[in-house]
C-alpha positions as CSV (number, residue, x, y, z in Angstrom):
1,X,0.3,0.3,-36.5
2,X,2.0,0.9,-33.2
3,X,1.4,-0.9,-29.9
4,X,-0.8,1.8,-28.4
5,X,-2.9,2.0,-31.6
6,X,-3.5,-1.8,-31.4
7,X,-4.5,-1.5,-27.7
8,X,-6.9,1.2,-28.4
9,X,-8.5,-0.7,-31.3
10,X,-8.7,-3.8,-29.2
11,X,-10.5,-1.9,-26.5
12,X,-13.1,-0.7,-29.2
13,X,-11.7,2.8,-29.2
14,X,-10.4,4.9,-32.0
15,X,-7.1,6.8,-31.9
16,X,-7.4,10.4,-30.7
17,X,-11.0,10.1,-29.6
18,X,-12.7,9.6,-26.3
19,X,-15.9,7.7,-26.4
20,X,-18.4,10.3,-25.2
21,X,-22.1,10.9,-24.7
22,X,-23.7,13.9,-23.2
23,X,-24.4,13.8,-19.4
24,X,-28.1,13.0,-20.1
25,X,-30.2,10.3,-21.4
26,X,-33.8,9.7,-22.0
27,X,-34.3,8.2,-18.6
28,X,-32.1,10.7,-16.6
29,X,-33.5,14.0,-15.5
30,X,-31.8,16.7,-13.4
31,X,-28.3,16.5,-12.0
32,X,-26.7,13.1,-12.1
33,X,-24.2,11.9,-9.5
34,X,-21.3,10.2,-11.2
35,X,-18.2,8.2,-10.3
36,X,-15.1,6.9,-12.0
37,X,-14.7,3.2,-12.6
38,X,-11.9,1.2,-14.1
39,X,-11.6,-2.1,-16.0
40,X,-8.4,-4.0,-16.7
41,X,-9.0,-6.4,-19.6
42,X,-6.7,-9.4,-19.9
43,X,-5.2,-11.3,-22.8
44,X,-7.3,-14.0,-24.4
45,X,-10.5,-13.0,-22.6
46,X,-13.1,-11.0,-24.3
47,X,-14.7,-8.2,-22.4
48,X,-18.5,-8.3,-22.3
49,X,-18.8,-5.7,-25.0
50,X,-16.3,-7.4,-27.3
51,X,-18.2,-10.6,-27.1
52,X,-21.2,-8.8,-28.6
53,X,-19.0,-6.8,-31.1
54,X,-20.1,-3.5,-29.6
55,X,-18.3,-0.5,-28.0
56,X,-18.4,-0.3,-24.3
57,X,-21.0,2.6,-24.5
58,X,-23.2,0.7,-26.9
59,X,-23.1,-2.5,-24.9
60,X,-24.1,-0.9,-21.6
61,X,-26.6,1.5,-23.2
62,X,-28.5,-1.5,-24.5
63,X,-28.7,-2.6,-20.8
64,X,-29.9,0.8,-19.6
65,X,-26.6,1.6,-17.9
66,X,-25.3,5.1,-18.3
67,X,-21.6,5.5,-19.2
68,X,-20.9,9.1,-20.1
69,X,-17.4,8.6,-21.4
70,X,-14.7,5.9,-21.5
71,X,-11.1,6.0,-22.5
72,X,-7.9,4.0,-22.0
73,X,-5.5,5.3,-19.3
74,X,-2.5,4.2,-17.4
75,X,-0.6,2.0,-19.8
76,X,1.7,-0.4,-18.1
77,X,4.1,-3.3,-19.1
78,X,2.5,-6.6,-19.8
79,X,3.1,-10.0,-21.3
80,X,1.4,-11.7,-24.3
81,X,0.4,-14.8,-22.4
82,X,-3.3,-15.6,-21.8
83,X,-4.4,-14.2,-18.4
84,X,-1.8,-11.3,-18.5
85,X,-3.2,-7.8,-18.4
86,X,-3.5,-6.1,-21.8
87,X,-1.5,-3.2,-20.5
88,X,-4.1,-0.5,-20.0
89,X,-7.0,0.4,-17.7
90,X,-10.3,1.4,-19.3
91,X,-11.6,4.4,-17.3
92,X,-15.2,5.4,-17.4
93,X,-17.4,8.0,-15.9
94,X,-20.7,6.4,-14.9
95,X,-23.9,7.2,-13.2
96,X,-23.6,6.4,-9.5
97,X,-26.8,4.3,-9.7
98,X,-25.1,2.0,-12.2
99,X,-21.9,1.3,-10.1
100,X,-23.0,-2.1,-8.7
101,X,-24.0,-3.5,-12.1
102,X,-20.7,-2.5,-13.6
103,X,-18.7,-3.8,-10.6
104,X,-20.5,-7.2,-11.2
105,X,-18.9,-7.1,-14.7
106,X,-15.4,-6.6,-13.3
107,X,-15.2,-2.8,-13.0
108,X,-13.6,-1.3,-9.9
109,X,-13.6,2.1,-8.2
110,X,-10.9,4.1,-10.0
111,X,-8.8,6.7,-8.2
112,X,-6.5,8.6,-10.7
113,X,-4.0,9.2,-8.0
114,X,-3.7,5.5,-7.1
115,X,-4.8,3.3,-10.0
């Protein structure tokens, strides 16, 4: 297994797929304002969803938070020491109404041109 494959699996993603749900849920009606958020996991620290052995979509769906898709992006060099970044940014399209809750879990506004 190559390094990227390991990163994807660590993030709870499968190779060649984007975690996706349709832009609707049982509690959303009509058009939904969305935004892009990023999350940079670090070595030796479980993400909230890893701690519960769930995918990022499953974890937040259980909390009533709408994430429409999530995928790793922007790989970068890293080290293997605890506290070092894992080497990728998890990018997610989320409902604007859920931005604050996700930012409280360590997400940040993601700009593809800057991040």
